[in-house]
C-alpha positions as CSV (number, residue, x, y, z in Angstrom):
1,M,17.1,36.1,-2.0
2,P,18.2,33.0,0.0
3,D,21.5,32.6,-0.6
4,V,22.8,29.6,1.8
5,R,25.0,27.2,-0.8
6,L,24.7,23.4,-0.4
7,A,28.4,22.7,0.3
8,S,28.5,25.2,3.3
9,P,28.3,24.2,7.0
10,Q,25.3,25.9,7.1
11,G,24.0,24.2,4.0
12,R,24.7,20.4,5.4
13,W,23.4,21.4,8.7
14,I,19.8,22.7,7.2
15,L,19.5,19.4,4.9
16,F,20.4,17.1,7.9
17,T,17.8,18.7,10.3
18,T,15.3,18.7,7.4
19,V,15.9,15.0,6.8
20,L,16.1,14.4,10.0
21,G,12.4,16.2,10.7
22,S,10.8,14.8,7.7
23,G,12.3,11.2,8.3
24,M,10.5,10.9,11.6
25,A,7.2,11.3,9.7
26,L,7.8,9.2,6.9
27,L,9.4,6.3,9.0
28,D,6.1,6.5,11.4
29,S,4.0,5.8,8.4
30,T,5.6,2.7,7.7
31,V,7.0,1.0,11.1
32,V,3.7,1.0,12.9
33,N,1.8,-1.5,10.5
34,V,4.6,-4.0,11.8
35,A,3.7,-3.5,15.1
36,L,0.4,-4.2,15.3
37,P,0.1,-7.6,15.9
38,R,2.2,-7.3,19.0
39,I,0.3,-4.0,20.0
40,G,-3.1,-6.0,19.8
41,E,-1.8,-8.8,22.0
42,D,0.0,-6.8,24.4
43,L,-2.9,-4.5,24.9
44,D,-5.4,-6.8,24.5
45,A,-6.7,-4.9,21.6
46,D,-9.2,-6.0,19.1
47,L,-8.9,-5.1,15.1
48,A,-10.9,-1.8,15.5
49,A,-8.4,-0.5,18.0
50,L,-5.8,-1.7,15.5
51,Q,-7.5,0.1,12.7
52,W,-7.1,3.3,14.8
53,T,-3.9,2.9,15.8
54,V,-3.2,3.4,12.0
55,N,-6.0,6.2,11.5
56,A,-6.0,8.5,14.4
57,Y,-2.7,9.4,12.8
58,L,-4.3,9.7,9.4
59,V,-7.3,11.6,10.1
60,T,-5.3,14.9,11.8
61,L,-2.3,14.5,9.5
62,A,-4.4,14.6,6.8
63,G,-7.0,17.2,7.9
64,L,-4.3,19.5,9.3
65,I,-1.7,19.3,6.8
66,L,-2.8,22.3,4.4
67,L,-3.3,24.3,7.1
68,G,0.4,23.4,8.7
69,G,2.2,25.0,5.5
70,A,-0.2,28.0,6.0
71,L,1.1,28.4,9.8
72,G,4.8,28.3,8.4
73,D,4.0,31.0,6.1
74,R,2.9,33.3,9.0
75,Y,4.5,32.4,12.0
76,G,8.2,31.5,10.6
77,R,8.6,28.1,9.0
78,R,11.6,27.5,11.6
79,R,9.5,28.2,14.4
80,V,6.9,26.4,12.9
81,F,9.1,23.4,12.1
82,V,10.4,23.0,15.6
83,V,7.1,23.4,17.2
84,G,6.0,20.4,14.9
85,V,8.9,18.0,15.9
86,L,8.7,18.7,19.3
87,W,4.9,18.3,19.1
88,F,5.5,15.0,17.4
89,A,8.1,13.7,20.2
90,A,5.9,14.4,23.2
91,A,3.2,12.7,21.6
92,S,5.8,9.4,20.4
93,L,6.3,9.8,24.0
94,L,2.9,9.3,24.8
95,C,2.5,6.7,22.5
96,G,5.5,4.8,23.8
97,I,4.0,4.9,27.5
98,A,0.3,4.3,26.8
99,P,-1.3,1.9,29.5
100,D,-4.1,0.8,26.9
101,E,-5.4,1.3,23.7
102,G,-7.4,4.3,24.2
103,V,-4.5,6.4,25.5
104,L,-2.6,4.8,22.5
105,I,-5.1,6.4,19.9
106,A,-5.4,9.6,21.4
107,A,-1.5,10.0,21.2
108,R,-1.4,8.9,17.7
109,A,-4.1,11.5,16.9
110,L,-1.9,14.2,18.8
111,Q,1.1,12.7,16.6
112,G,-0.7,13.0,13.3
113,A,-1.1,16.6,14.4
114,G,2.5,17.5,14.9
115,G,3.4,15.6,11.6
116,A,0.9,18.1,9.8
117,L,3.3,20.9,11.1
118,L,6.6,19.3,10.5
119,T,5.7,17.9,7.3
120,P,5.5,20.9,5.2
121,G,7.8,22.6,7.1
122,S,10.9,20.8,6.3
123,L,10.5,20.9,2.6
124,A,9.4,24.9,3.2
125,L,13.0,25.3,4.7
126,I,14.7,23.7,2.0
127,Q,12.8,26.2,-0.4
128,A,13.3,29.1,1.6
129,S,16.7,28.6,2.5
130,F,19.2,27.6,-0.4
131,H,20.2,29.6,-3.3
132,P,18.5,29.3,-6.3
133,D,21.4,27.5,-8.3
134,D,21.2,24.8,-5.5
135,R,17.7,24.5,-4.3
136,G,16.7,21.6,-7.0
137,R,19.9,19.6,-5.9
138,A,18.8,20.2,-2.4
139,V,15.4,19.4,-2.9
140,G,16.6,16.0,-4.3
141,L,18.9,14.9,-1.8
142,W,16.0,15.8,0.5
143,S,13.5,13.6,-1.0
144,G,16.0,11.2,-1.8
145,L,17.4,10.7,1.8
146,G,13.6,10.8,3.2
147,G,12.7,8.1,1.1
148,I,15.9,6.0,2.8
149,G,14.4,6.9,6.0
150,A,10.9,5.0,4.8
151,A,12.7,2.1,3.2
152,V,14.1,1.4,6.6
153,G,11.2,1.8,8.8
154,P,9.4,-2.1,8.3
155,F,12.9,-3.3,8.9
156,L,13.8,-1.2,11.8
157,G,10.2,-1.7,13.2
158,G,10.3,-5.5,13.0
159,W,14.0,-5.2,14.8
160,L,12.2,-3.1,17.5
161,V,9.0,-5.0,18.0
162,D,11.2,-8.7,18.3
163,G,14.3,-7.0,20.3
164,P,13.0,-4.3,23.0
165,G,9.2,-4.2,22.1
166,W,6.8,-2.3,19.8
167,R,6.9,0.8,22.3
168,W,10.2,1.7,20.9
169,V,8.6,2.2,17.8
170,F,7.0,5.4,19.3
171,L,9.9,6.4,21.8
172,I,12.6,6.0,19.1
173,N,11.3,9.5,17.5
174,V,12.5,11.4,21.3
175,P,16.2,11.1,20.7
176,L,15.7,12.2,17.0
177,A,13.5,15.2,17.9
178,L,16.0,15.9,20.7
179,L,18.5,16.2,17.9
180,C,16.7,17.9,15.1
181,A,14.9,20.6,17.1
182,P,18.3,22.5,18.5
183,V,20.2,22.2,15.0
184,A,16.8,23.6,13.4
185,V,17.3,26.4,16.1
186,R,21.2,27.0,15.7
187,H,21.6,26.5,11.8
188,V,18.5,27.3,9.9
189,P,17.7,30.7,8.9
190,E,13.9,31.7,10.0
191,S,11.7,32.8,7.1
192,S,7.8,33.7,6.5
193,G,5.7,33.6,3.5
194,T,4.5,36.9,1.5
195,R,1.2,36.6,2.5
196,A,1.3,37.6,6.2
197,E,-2.4,39.1,6.3
198,G,-5.9,37.2,6.4
199,R,-7.5,34.8,8.6
200,F,-6.7,31.0,8.7
201,D,-9.5,28.8,7.7
202,V,-9.4,27.0,11.0
203,F,-12.7,26.1,10.6
204,G,-12.5,24.6,7.1
205,A,-9.5,22.1,8.6
206,A,-11.3,21.3,11.6
207,L,-14.7,20.3,9.4
208,G,-12.3,18.3,7.4
209,A,-11.0,16.0,10.3
210,V,-14.2,15.9,12.0
211,A,-15.7,14.6,8.5
212,L,-13.0,12.2,8.1
213,A,-12.9,11.0,11.7
214,L,-16.8,10.2,11.9
215,V,-16.8,8.6,8.5
216,T,-14.1,6.4,9.7
217,Y,-15.8,5.6,13.1
218,A,-18.7,4.4,11.2
219,L,-16.6,2.2,8.6
220,I,-14.7,0.8,11.2
221,G,-17.8,0.1,13.5
222,A,-20.5,-0.8,10.9
223,G,-20.5,-4.5,12.0
224,D,-21.8,-3.9,15.2
225,G,-25.1,-2.3,13.8
226,S,-24.6,0.3,17.0
227,P,-27.4,3.5,16.3
228,L,-24.0,5.3,17.1
229,V,-22.4,3.9,13.8
230,V,-25.6,5.4,12.0
231,V,-25.6,8.6,13.8
232,S,-21.7,8.8,13.2
233,A,-21.9,8.2,9.4
234,V,-24.8,11.1,8.9
235,A,-22.8,13.6,11.2
236,G,-19.9,12.9,9.3
237,L,-21.6,13.3,5.9
238,A,-23.3,16.5,7.0
239,A,-19.3,17.6,8.2
240,A,-18.0,16.8,5.1
241,V,-20.8,18.9,3.2
242,G,-20.2,21.7,5.5
243,F,-16.4,21.7,4.5
244,V,-17.4,22.1,0.9
245,L,-19.6,24.5,1.5
246,V,-17.0,26.9,4.0
247,E,-14.2,26.0,1.1
248,K,-16.5,27.4,-1.6
249,R,-17.4,30.7,-0.1
250,R,-14.4,31.6,2.3
251,P,-11.9,34.1,1.5
252,G,-8.6,32.4,2.0
253,A,-9.7,28.7,2.1
254,M,-7.4,26.3,2.8
255,M,-8.5,23.9,-0.3
256,P,-10.5,26.7,-2.5
257,L,-12.7,24.7,-4.6
258,E,-12.1,26.4,-7.9
259,I,-8.8,24.7,-8.1
260,F,-11.4,21.7,-9.0
261,A,-12.4,23.8,-11.9
262,S,-9.5,22.3,-13.9
263,R,-10.8,18.8,-15.1
264,Q,-7.3,17.3,-15.2
265,F,-6.6,18.1,-11.9
266,S,-9.8,16.7,-10.5
267,A,-9.4,13.2,-13.0
268,V,-6.0,12.8,-11.7
269,N,-6.8,13.0,-8.1
270,G,-9.8,10.8,-8.8
271,V,-6.9,8.4,-9.9
272,T,-4.6,9.3,-6.5
273,L,-7.8,8.3,-4.5
274,C,-8.3,5.0,-6.2
275,V,-4.3,3.7,-5.7
276,Y,-3.8,4.8,-2.9
277,A,-6.8,3.6,-1.4
278,A,-5.8,0.3,-2.4
279,F,-1.7,1.0,-1.2
280,G,-3.1,1.8,2.3
281,G,-5.2,-1.0,2.8
282,F,-2.6,-3.3,1.1
283,F,0.4,-2.4,3.4
284,F,-2.0,-2.6,6.5
285,L,-3.1,-6.0,5.9
286,A,0.0,-7.6,4.4
287,A,2.1,-6.8,7.3
288,L,-0.6,-8.7,9.5
289,Q,-0.9,-11.6,7.1
290,L,2.8,-12.0,7.1
291,Q,2.9,-12.3,11.0
292,V,-0.8,-13.7,11.8
293,V,-1.0,-16.5,8.8
294,V,2.4,-17.1,7.6
295,G,4.0,-16.9,11.3
296,W,6.8,-14.5,10.3
297,S,8.5,-12.7,12.9
298,A,7.9,-9.0,13.2
299,L,11.5,-8.5,11.9
300,A,11.1,-11.3,9.0
301,A,7.7,-9.5,7.9
302,G,8.8,-5.7,7.8
303,T,12.2,-7.1,6.0
304,A,9.8,-8.6,3.3
305,L,8.0,-5.5,2.3
306,L,11.5,-3.4,1.7
307,P,11.5,-4.4,-2.5
308,T,8.6,-1.9,-2.8
309,T,10.6,1.0,-1.5
310,A,13.7,0.3,-3.0
311,L,12.3,-0.1,-6.2
312,M,10.7,3.0,-6.1
313,L,14.0,4.7,-4.8
314,L,16.2,3.4,-7.3
315,L,13.5,3.7,-10.2
316,S,11.2,6.6,-9.7
317,A,13.5,9.3,-11.4
318,R,13.8,7.3,-14.5
319,S,10.0,6.5,-14.7
320,G,9.5,10.6,-14.2
321,E,11.7,11.0,-17.3
322,L,10.0,8.2,-19.1
323,A,6.6,10.1,-18.2
324,D,8.2,13.7,-19.5
325,R,8.8,11.9,-22.9
326,I,5.8,9.9,-23.4
327,G,3.3,11.8,-21.6
328,P,1.4,10.6,-18.4
329,R,-1.4,8.5,-19.9
330,L,0.2,5.7,-20.5
331,P,2.1,5.0,-17.1
332,L,-1.2,6.2,-15.2
333,T,-2.7,3.5,-17.1
334,V,-0.1,0.8,-16.7
335,G,1.1,1.3,-13.3
336,P,-2.1,0.4,-11.6
337,L,-2.9,-2.5,-13.8
338,L,0.8,-3.9,-12.9
339,S,0.0,-3.0,-9.1
340,A,-3.2,-4.9,-9.5
341,A,-1.3,-7.7,-10.9
342,G,1.2,-7.8,-7.9
343,V,-1.9,-7.4,-5.4
344,L,-3.5,-10.6,-6.8
345,L,-0.2,-12.5,-6.6
346,M,-0.1,-12.0,-2.9
347,L,-3.1,-14.6,-3.0
348,R,-0.8,-17.0,-2.9
349,V,0.6,-16.1,0.4
350,G,-0.4,-18.5,2.9
351,P,0.5,-20.9,5.7
352,G,3.9,-22.4,5.1
353,A,4.6,-19.5,2.0
354,S,8.0,-19.2,0.5
355,Y,9.5,-15.7,0.6
356,A,11.3,-16.5,-2.7
357,A,8.5,-18.4,-4.6
358,D,5.4,-16.4,-3.4
359,V,5.8,-13.0,-1.5
360,L,8.7,-11.8,-3.3
361,P,7.2,-12.0,-6.7
362,A,4.2,-10.3,-5.6
363,L,5.8,-7.4,-4.2
364,L,8.3,-6.8,-7.1
365,V,5.4,-6.6,-9.7
366,L,3.8,-3.9,-7.1
367,G,6.8,-2.2,-7.0
368,L,7.2,-1.9,-10.5
369,G,3.5,-0.9,-10.5
370,M,4.1,2.0,-8.0
371,V,7.1,3.1,-9.7
372,T,5.8,3.4,-13.2
373,L,2.4,5.8,-11.7
374,V,4.0,7.8,-9.0
375,A,6.0,10.4,-10.9
376,P,3.9,10.4,-13.4
377,L,0.7,11.3,-11.2
378,T,2.9,14.1,-9.3
379,A,3.8,15.6,-12.5
380,S,0.1,15.5,-14.0
381,V,-0.9,17.4,-10.6
382,L,1.6,20.0,-11.0
383,A,0.7,20.6,-14.9
384,S,-3.0,20.7,-14.3
385,V,-3.0,24.0,-12.6
386,D,-1.6,27.6,-13.3
387,T,1.9,27.2,-12.0
388,S,0.9,29.8,-9.0
389,R,-0.9,27.1,-7.6
390,A,1.5,23.9,-7.8
391,G,2.1,24.3,-4.1
392,L,-1.5,24.0,-3.3
393,A,-2.3,21.3,-6.1
394,S,0.1,19.2,-4.5
395,G,-0.6,19.8,-0.9
396,V,-4.0,19.0,-2.0
397,N,-3.3,15.7,-3.8
398,N,-0.9,14.7,-0.8
399,A,-4.0,15.2,2.0
400,A,-5.9,13.3,-0.6
401,A,-3.9,10.1,-0.9
402,R,-3.5,10.2,3.2
403,A,-7.5,10.5,3.3
404,A,-7.8,7.8,0.6
405,G,-5.4,5.2,2.7
406,L,-7.4,5.7,6.0
407,L,-10.9,5.4,4.5
408,A,-9.2,2.1,3.0
409,V,-7.9,1.0,6.4
410,A,-11.1,1.3,7.8
411,A,-13.7,0.1,5.3
412,L,-11.3,-2.6,3.5
413,P,-11.7,-5.3,6.7
414,L,-15.9,-4.5,6.9
415,L,-16.0,-5.2,3.3
416,A,-13.7,-8.4,3.7
417,G,-15.6,-9.8,6.5
418,M,-13.2,-9.5,9.2
419,G,-14.7,-9.8,12.3
420,Q,-12.9,-8.0,15.5
421,E,-11.0,-11.4,16.5
422,T,-10.7,-12.7,13.2
423,F,-6.7,-11.3,13.4
424,R,-6.3,-13.8,16.1
425,Q,-7.5,-16.9,14.1
426,P,-5.0,-17.4,11.3
427,E,-7.6,-19.7,8.9
428,R,-10.1,-16.6,9.3
429,F,-7.9,-13.8,8.6
430,D,-6.2,-15.6,5.5
431,A,-9.8,-16.3,4.1
432,A,-10.7,-12.5,4.6
433,F,-7.2,-11.4,3.3
434,D,-7.9,-13.0,0.0
435,R,-11.0,-11.1,-0.3
436,A,-9.6,-7.7,0.7
437,M,-6.8,-8.3,-1.8
438,L,-9.6,-9.0,-4.7
439,L,-11.2,-5.6,-3.7
440,C,-7.6,-3.7,-3.7
441,A,-7.2,-5.3,-7.1
442,G,-10.3,-3.9,-8.4
443,V,-10.0,-0.4,-7.3
444,L,-6.5,-0.5,-8.8
445,V,-8.3,-1.4,-12.1
446,I,-10.6,1.4,-11.8
447,G,-7.7,3.8,-11.4
448,A,-6.3,2.5,-14.4
449,L,-9.6,2.7,-16.6
450,L,-10.1,6.6,-15.2
451,A,-6.4,7.5,-16.1
452,A,-6.8,5.8,-19.4
453,A,-10.4,7.5,-20.1
454,T,-9.5,11.2,-18.7
455,V,-5.6,11.7,-18.5
456,R,-4.2,14.1,-21.0
457,R,-0.4,15.1,-22.1
458,P,0.3,18.3,-20.1
459,A,1.1,21.7,-22.1
460,P,4.5,22.3,-23.2
461,G,6.4,24.3,-20.3
462,C,4.1,23.4,-17.2
463,R,5.9,22.9,-13.9
464,R,7.9,19.8,-13.5
465,P,8.2,18.2,-10.2
466,E,11.5,18.9,-8.0
467,C,11.3,15.7,-6.2
468,R,12.2,13.3,-8.7
469,T,13.1,10.3,-6.1
470,H,10.7,9.1,-4.1
471,G,10.4,6.3,-1.5
472,S,7.3,6.6,0.3
473,V,4.6,3.8,-0.5
474,A,2.0,5.8,1.2
475,V,1.6,9.2,0.0
476,P,2.7,11.0,-3.3
477,P,5.7,13.5,-3.0
478,L,4.8,16.8,-1.3
479,E,6.1,19.8,-3.7
480,A,6.3,23.0,-2.6
481,D,5.6,26.5,-4.6
482,P,9.4,27.6,-4.8
483,R,7.9,31.3,-4.3
484,R,6.6,30.7,-1.0
485,G,8.5,27.4,-0.1
486,S,5.1,25.7,1.6
487,G,2.7,23.5,-0.3
488,I,0.1,26.6,0.2
489,A,-0.5,28.7,-2.6
C-alpha cells in the first residue's frame, strides 16, 4: 500500500514534479494558439501549416494517450513519466529551432507522443504514491495547480512571442523538463500496475493515430481539390473501420468497444464530441481574430483569453457540487447553451473592438457555460460504467475530446470558407470568423439537445470525480483508476 504523506518532504517533491510535468503539457495546449500569427509570418507558412502546427500535436497525443497509461502500468510509472518528460523536452527543442514549417510540424507530432507518456503518468504517480488518506487532497492540488499552469499559458505565450520570440514558446519546456526529471528520479517511488502480462495494443493505437492523421489531412487540404486528398479521406475512413474491428476482436484492446454498451456512456461522449469540437475551433480562431483583425499584440490577445480559465479554476468545484444535488442533465443542457451564447457574442469582435464592451462579455458568458458543463460531464462519464472501468472511461472521454478538437481545427476553416492566405487579409478573415462562430454555436446547441434527450441521473453510490478543480479549456479532467493508478483499467 502506498504510504507517502502529503505533508512530508517526499510528498511535496512528488506533488511538485507531477504538477510540473503535467503543467508542461497543459501549458503547451494553450500557449501555441497565441503564437500562430507570428509563426506564419516568420516561416512564411499558410493557414494549412498553422492548422498542422496545432493538429500534429493533437493527433499523436489523442491517438497514444491510452497506450501511454498502459506502458506506465507495465514498465513502471516513474520510468515512463521520466521518459515522457525528456521526450517532450527534446521535441520542444526541435520545435524551437525548426528552420521551416515541415520540421516544426514533425516536431509537434513527436511532442504529442511525449505528452501521451507524461500526461497519464503524472496522475498515475499521485495515485500510486500517496497514502489513501492524503490521495484525494493530493489529486485536488495536482488538478488545481495544473489548471493554474493552463491559465498562465496564453499570457505567458503572448509575453514570449512579443519579447524573445515565438520559438521560446517551445524552448521554455527544456529547462522545466531538466528540473522535473531529476526530481522524479530522486524523490518519486517506482510503481507498476497489477496486470504485468499480455500484449500491448500497439496496432490499435497506430490505426487510431493514422486514421486521425489521414482524415485531418483530407479536411485541411479539401479546398485544393487534389486527388491525394480523396485518397487520404478514403484511407483515413478505412483505417478508422480497421481500428474499430481491431478493438472489437483483440484481447486486451486499448479501447474495448463493450464499454460503449452503456447507452449513457455513449451519449455523454457524444456530448463531449460536440462541446469540445466547438471549444477547439473557437480557441484556435479567437487567438487569430484578436491579432489579425482587431490588431492586438500577442500579449494582449493571450491576456484577453484568461477569463475563461479563471472562471473554471474558481467555480468548477462548486459546479460539481451543484450537479451532485440536481443531477447532470440540466447542467449539461444549460452549459452548452450558455457557451453558444458566448460564442455568438464574439460576432461583435471586429476592427476596433473594445475589450470591456465586446470581448470580455463574450468570454465571461462562454466561461460560465464551460464551468456549468465540465464537472457534470466528467461525473456522468464515471457514473455510466462499472467502478472497475472508471479509469478507462475517463481516458476514452479525454481522448475523444482531443480528437474532437483536432477535427474541428481541421474542418472549421474549410466550412467557414477560409483560404490559405485568409489569415493575412483582415477583412476576409473577419467575415470567415463570423461564419465559423455561427457553426461553433450550432454544434454547441446540438450538444445541448443531445444532453437533454439522453443524459439521466446516475445511480446512487457511483464513482465521483476526484479532480474537482479544473482549469483546462481544451479537455475534460483525466481521472485514474485508484486501484491501478492510471487511466487504463
